[in-house]
C-alpha positions as CSV (number, residue, x, y, z in Angstrom):
1,X,-54.4,29.1,121.7
2,X,-52.0,26.7,120.3
3,X,-54.6,24.7,118.5
4,X,-55.9,27.8,116.7
5,X,-52.4,28.8,115.6
6,X,-51.8,25.4,114.1
7,X,-55.1,25.5,112.3
8,X,-54.3,28.9,110.8
9,X,-50.9,27.7,109.6
10,X,-52.4,24.6,108.0
11,X,-55.0,26.7,106.2
12,X,-52.4,29.1,104.9
13,X,-50.2,26.3,103.6
14,X,-53.0,24.5,101.6
15,X,-55.1,27.4,100.2
16,X,-53.9,29.2,97.0
17,X,-55.3,32.6,96.4
18,X,-56.6,33.7,93.0
19,X,-54.0,36.4,92.7
20,X,-51.3,33.9,93.0
21,X,-52.7,31.9,90.2
22,X,-52.8,35.0,88.0
23,X,-49.2,35.8,88.7
24,X,-47.9,32.3,88.0
25,X,-45.3,32.5,85.3
26,X,-46.0,30.9,81.9
27,X,-43.7,28.1,80.9
28,X,-40.8,29.2,78.8
29,X,-41.0,27.9,75.3
30,X,-38.2,25.5,74.3
31,X,-36.6,26.6,71.0
32,X,-35.5,23.9,68.6
33,X,-31.8,24.5,67.8
34,X,-31.2,25.4,64.1
35,X,-28.3,24.0,62.1
36,X,-26.4,26.8,60.5
37,X,-23.6,26.1,57.9
38,X,-20.4,27.8,58.7
39,X,-18.2,29.2,55.8
40,X,-15.6,26.4,56.5
41,X,-18.3,23.8,56.1
42,X,-19.4,25.2,52.7
43,X,-15.8,25.2,51.4
44,X,-15.3,21.6,52.5
45,X,-18.5,20.6,50.6
46,X,-17.3,22.3,47.4
47,X,-14.0,20.5,47.6
48,X,-15.6,17.1,48.1
49,X,-17.9,17.7,45.1
50,X,-15.0,18.8,43.0
51,X,-13.0,15.8,44.1
52,X,-15.9,13.4,43.3
53,X,-16.2,15.0,39.8
54,X,-12.5,14.6,39.2
55,X,-12.7,10.9,40.2
56,X,-15.7,10.4,37.9
57,X,-13.9,12.0,35.0
58,X,-10.8,9.9,35.7
59,X,-12.9,6.7,35.8
60,X,-14.5,7.7,32.4
61,X,-11.1,8.3,30.9
62,X,-9.9,4.9,32.2
63,X,-12.9,3.2,30.7
64,X,-12.2,4.8,27.4
65,X,-8.5,3.8,27.5
66,X,-9.5,0.2,28.3
67,X,-12.0,0.2,25.4
68,X,-9.3,1.6,23.1
69,X,-6.9,-1.1,24.1
70,X,-9.5,-3.7,23.3
71,X,-10.2,-2.1,19.9
72,X,-6.6,-1.6,18.9
73,X,-5.7,-5.3,18.7
74,X,-8.8,-5.8,16.5
75,X,-7.6,-3.0,14.2
76,X,-4.1,-4.5,14.1
77,X,-5.5,-7.9,13.2
78,X,-7.5,-6.3,10.4
79,X,-4.3,-4.6,9.1
80,X,-2.4,-7.9,9.1
81,X,-5.0,-9.5,6.8
82,X,-3.2,-9.9,3.4
83,X,-4.7,-8.7,0.2
84,X,-4.2,-10.3,-3.2
85,X,-4.3,-8.7,-6.6
86,X,-3.2,-9.6,-10.1
87,X,-3.1,-8.8,-13.8
88,X,-3.2,-10.8,-17.0
89,X,-2.5,-9.2,-20.3
90,X,-2.6,-10.4,-23.9
91,X,-1.4,-8.5,-27.0
92,X,-1.4,-9.6,-30.6
93,X,-0.4,-8.1,-34.0
94,X,-1.4,-10.0,-37.2
95,X,-0.5,-8.8,-40.6
96,X,-1.4,-10.3,-44.0
97,X,-0.9,-9.4,-47.6
98,X,2.5,-8.8,-48.9
99,X,3.8,-10.0,-45.5
100,X,2.4,-12.7,-43.3
101,X,3.3,-11.7,-39.7
102,X,2.0,-12.8,-36.4
103,X,3.4,-11.4,-33.1
104,X,1.9,-12.2,-29.7
105,X,2.9,-11.3,-26.2
106,X,1.5,-12.1,-22.8
107,X,2.2,-11.0,-19.3
108,X,0.9,-11.8,-15.8
109,X,1.6,-10.6,-12.3
110,X,0.5,-11.6,-8.8
111,X,0.9,-9.4,-5.7
112,X,0.3,-10.2,-2.0
113,X,0.5,-7.3,0.4
114,X,0.3,-7.3,4.2
115,X,1.2,-4.9,6.9
116,X,4.9,-5.8,6.9
117,X,5.5,-7.7,3.6
118,X,4.9,-7.3,-0.1
119,X,5.5,-10.3,-2.4
120,X,5.3,-9.9,-6.2
121,X,5.7,-12.4,-9.0
122,X,5.9,-11.3,-12.7
123,X,6.2,-13.3,-15.9
124,X,6.0,-12.4,-19.5
125,X,7.0,-13.4,-23.0
126,X,6.6,-12.7,-26.7
127,X,6.8,-14.7,-29.9
128,X,6.6,-13.4,-33.5
129,X,7.2,-14.8,-37.0
130,X,7.1,-13.1,-40.3
131,X,7.3,-14.4,-43.9
132,X,7.3,-12.5,-47.1
133,X,4.8,-13.5,-49.8
134,X,6.0,-16.0,-52.4
135,X,7.4,-14.5,-55.6
136,X,7.9,-15.7,-59.1
137,X,11.3,-16.3,-60.7
138,X,11.4,-13.8,-63.7
139,X,13.4,-16.2,-65.8
140,X,11.9,-19.6,-65.1
141,X,8.5,-18.5,-63.8
142,X,8.9,-20.9,-60.9
143,X,7.4,-19.9,-57.5
144,X,10.1,-18.9,-55.0
145,X,9.1,-19.7,-51.5
146,X,10.5,-17.5,-48.7
147,X,11.5,-18.8,-45.4
148,X,9.7,-17.5,-42.2
149,X,11.9,-15.4,-40.0
150,X,11.6,-15.2,-36.2
151,X,11.2,-11.6,-35.2
152,X,10.5,-12.1,-31.5
153,X,11.3,-14.8,-29.0
154,X,11.8,-13.7,-25.4
155,X,10.6,-14.4,-21.9
156,X,11.2,-13.1,-18.4
157,X,10.5,-14.1,-14.8
158,X,10.9,-12.0,-11.7
159,X,10.2,-12.5,-8.0
160,X,10.4,-9.7,-5.4
161,X,9.9,-9.4,-1.7
162,X,9.7,-6.1,0.2
163,X,10.0,-5.7,4.0
164,X,8.4,-2.5,5.2
165,X,10.1,-0.4,7.8
166,X,7.4,2.2,7.5
167,X,4.4,2.8,5.2
168,X,6.8,4.7,2.9
169,X,10.1,3.0,3.2
170,X,11.0,-0.7,2.6
171,X,14.0,-3.0,1.9
172,X,13.6,-5.5,-0.9
173,X,15.3,-8.5,-2.5
174,X,14.8,-9.4,-6.2
175,X,15.7,-12.4,-8.3
176,X,15.0,-12.5,-12.0
177,X,16.0,-14.1,-15.2
178,X,15.2,-13.5,-18.9
179,X,16.1,-14.8,-22.4
180,X,15.9,-13.0,-25.8
181,X,17.1,-15.1,-28.7
182,X,16.8,-12.3,-31.3
183,X,19.1,-10.2,-29.2
184,X,21.5,-13.1,-28.7
185,X,20.9,-13.4,-25.0
186,X,20.6,-17.1,-24.0
187,X,19.9,-16.2,-20.3
188,X,20.4,-13.3,-17.9
189,X,20.1,-14.4,-14.3
190,X,20.4,-11.5,-11.8
191,X,20.0,-10.7,-8.1
192,X,19.2,-7.4,-6.6
193,X,19.0,-5.7,-3.2
194,X,17.9,-2.2,-2.4
195,X,15.6,0.4,-0.8
196,X,12.2,1.4,-2.1
197,X,10.6,4.8,-1.3
198,X,6.9,5.6,-1.8
199,X,6.9,9.4,-2.2
200,X,3.3,9.9,-3.2
201,X,0.3,7.7,-2.8
202,X,-3.1,9.4,-3.3
203,X,-6.3,7.4,-3.4
204,X,-10.0,8.1,-3.8
205,X,-11.9,5.2,-2.4
206,X,-10.4,2.1,-4.0
207,X,-8.9,4.1,-6.9
208,X,-5.2,5.0,-6.9
209,X,-5.2,8.5,-8.4
210,X,-1.5,9.5,-8.1
211,X,1.5,7.3,-7.1
212,X,5.3,7.7,-7.3
213,X,7.7,5.1,-6.1
214,X,11.5,4.9,-6.6
215,X,14.1,2.1,-6.2
216,X,17.7,2.6,-5.2
217,X,19.6,-0.7,-5.5
218,X,22.5,-2.7,-6.7
219,X,22.2,-5.6,-9.3
220,X,24.6,-8.4,-9.9
221,X,24.5,-11.3,-12.3
222,X,25.7,-12.6,-15.7
223,X,24.6,-12.4,-19.3
224,X,25.0,-15.7,-21.1
225,X,25.2,-14.9,-24.8
226,X,24.6,-17.1,-27.8
227,X,23.7,-16.1,-31.4
228,X,20.7,-18.0,-32.7
229,X,20.0,-16.0,-35.9
230,X,21.0,-16.0,-38.7
231,X,23.4,-18.8,-37.8
232,X,24.3,-20.4,-34.5
233,X,27.4,-19.0,-32.9
234,X,29.0,-18.8,-29.4
235,X,29.6,-15.3,-28.0
236,X,31.6,-14.3,-25.0
237,X,29.5,-13.8,-21.8
238,X,29.2,-10.5,-19.9
239,X,29.4,-9.9,-16.1
240,X,26.7,-7.6,-14.7
241,X,27.5,-5.4,-11.6
242,X,25.5,-2.2,-11.7
243,X,23.7,0.3,-9.4
244,X,20.1,0.6,-10.3
245,X,17.8,3.6,-10.2
246,X,14.1,3.2,-11.1
247,X,10.8,4.9,-10.7
248,X,7.2,3.8,-11.2
249,X,4.6,6.6,-11.9
250,X,0.9,6.2,-12.1
251,X,-1.7,8.9,-12.8
252,X,-5.5,8.5,-13.2
253,X,-6.7,11.1,-15.6
254,X,-10.3,9.8,-14.9
255,X,-11.6,6.7,-13.2
256,X,-11.4,4.8,-16.5
257,X,-8.3,6.4,-18.0
258,X,-4.9,5.6,-16.4
259,X,-1.4,6.4,-17.5
260,X,1.7,4.6,-16.1
261,X,5.4,4.9,-16.7
262,X,8.1,2.5,-15.5
263,X,11.7,3.6,-16.0
264,X,15.1,2.2,-15.0
265,X,18.8,2.9,-15.7
266,X,21.7,0.6,-14.8
267,X,25.3,1.7,-15.5
268,X,27.6,-1.3,-15.4
269,X,30.7,-0.7,-13.2
270,X,32.9,-3.7,-14.3
271,X,34.5,-4.3,-17.7
272,X,33.9,-2.0,-20.6
273,X,31.5,0.9,-20.2
274,X,27.9,-0.2,-20.6
275,X,24.5,1.3,-19.7
276,X,21.0,-0.1,-19.8
277,X,17.9,2.1,-20.2
278,X,14.4,0.9,-20.2
279,X,11.1,2.8,-20.4
280,X,7.5,1.4,-20.6
281,X,4.7,3.9,-21.0
282,X,1.2,2.5,-21.0
283,X,-2.3,4.0,-21.3
284,X,-5.2,1.9,-20.0
285,X,-8.8,2.5,-20.9
286,X,-11.3,0.7,-18.7
287,X,-14.0,-1.2,-20.7
288,X,-15.8,-2.9,-17.9
289,X,-15.1,-3.3,-14.2
290,X,-12.0,-5.6,-14.5
291,X,-11.2,-5.4,-18.3
292,X,-9.1,-2.7,-19.8
293,X,-7.8,-1.9,-23.3
294,X,-4.1,-1.0,-23.3
295,X,-1.7,0.9,-25.6
296,X,2.0,0.4,-24.6
297,X,5.3,1.7,-25.9
298,X,8.5,0.0,-24.8
299,X,12.0,1.2,-25.3
300,X,15.1,-0.9,-24.4
301,X,18.5,0.7,-24.9
302,X,21.9,-1.1,-24.5
303,X,25.0,0.9,-25.2
304,X,27.0,-2.3,-25.8
305,X,24.8,-5.1,-27.1
306,X,26.0,-8.4,-28.7
307,X,27.9,-8.0,-31.9
308,X,25.7,-7.2,-34.9
309,X,22.7,-6.2,-32.8
310,X,21.0,-2.9,-32.6
311,X,21.4,-0.7,-29.5
312,X,17.8,0.3,-29.3
313,X,14.7,-1.9,-29.5
314,X,11.2,-0.4,-29.5
315,X,7.7,-1.9,-29.6
316,X,4.2,-0.5,-29.8
317,X,1.6,-3.0,-28.6
318,X,-2.2,-2.9,-28.1
319,X,-4.1,-5.5,-26.2
320,X,-6.4,-6.3,-23.3
321,X,-5.7,-6.6,-19.6
322,X,-7.8,-8.4,-17.0
323,X,-7.4,-7.4,-13.3
324,X,-8.4,-9.7,-10.4
């Protein structure tokens, strides 16, 4: 009995019925977990992108600033390069016939301009002689020869240095001397210090179309007098101490037609009352690139000249001027 029972239990433990196989549960599929972005994660990503863009923009600005720092010294060096310019002029008047007269005048100027300094040197002079035609003595019939007369003998030299505070304002020092034998001035050495203001400076390319500059200064010096004509004679010297106001105006009517006016007034403040006025108006017509034809009218007025001399001198000159 016992052996049969054990055999039955063994059989039941090892045998699997078909119904059991049919009811066996299917394996549960394993789902792959999905990564879902939370709202906080999206905000953090936007902030990181914005921060990265800001850093990129800052880096670009820094690179531009560094490039500008590199280029600025180059521009400054270019500005410091000095420029040179100059003018040479020659005028002549020659008359023949009843009067033989020859008057010549020449002028020259050199200018060196840099970012901080302007140096200028000017020189000029004039010489003229005239002689009336020989005449016959109505009684004897002899030829009467006339003596030549000097009508112009003068020269001037001027040196000026301007120190620029800005592009419009500068302080300057000036030293000058002149002589005019016809006006009984043996020499007039002077020194001057003042301020110069550039009010207007319009240009078109390399052409200065409109320019206005004024000087406010004080001049001191001495006028050494000596009469050369008609006879030699010593004259008392004069002390010069005068405030000076001057302006220089330039206007280009066209590229080849330019008008300039230089004017100055100096009222002497020592000794007897005395005032100097000077005006030089010039019209330049360009012939070729560097050569111009000029017509100039000069007026010099002195309220207290040397004894026997006229208060006002004028001259109208025509000539050529070469720029370099």
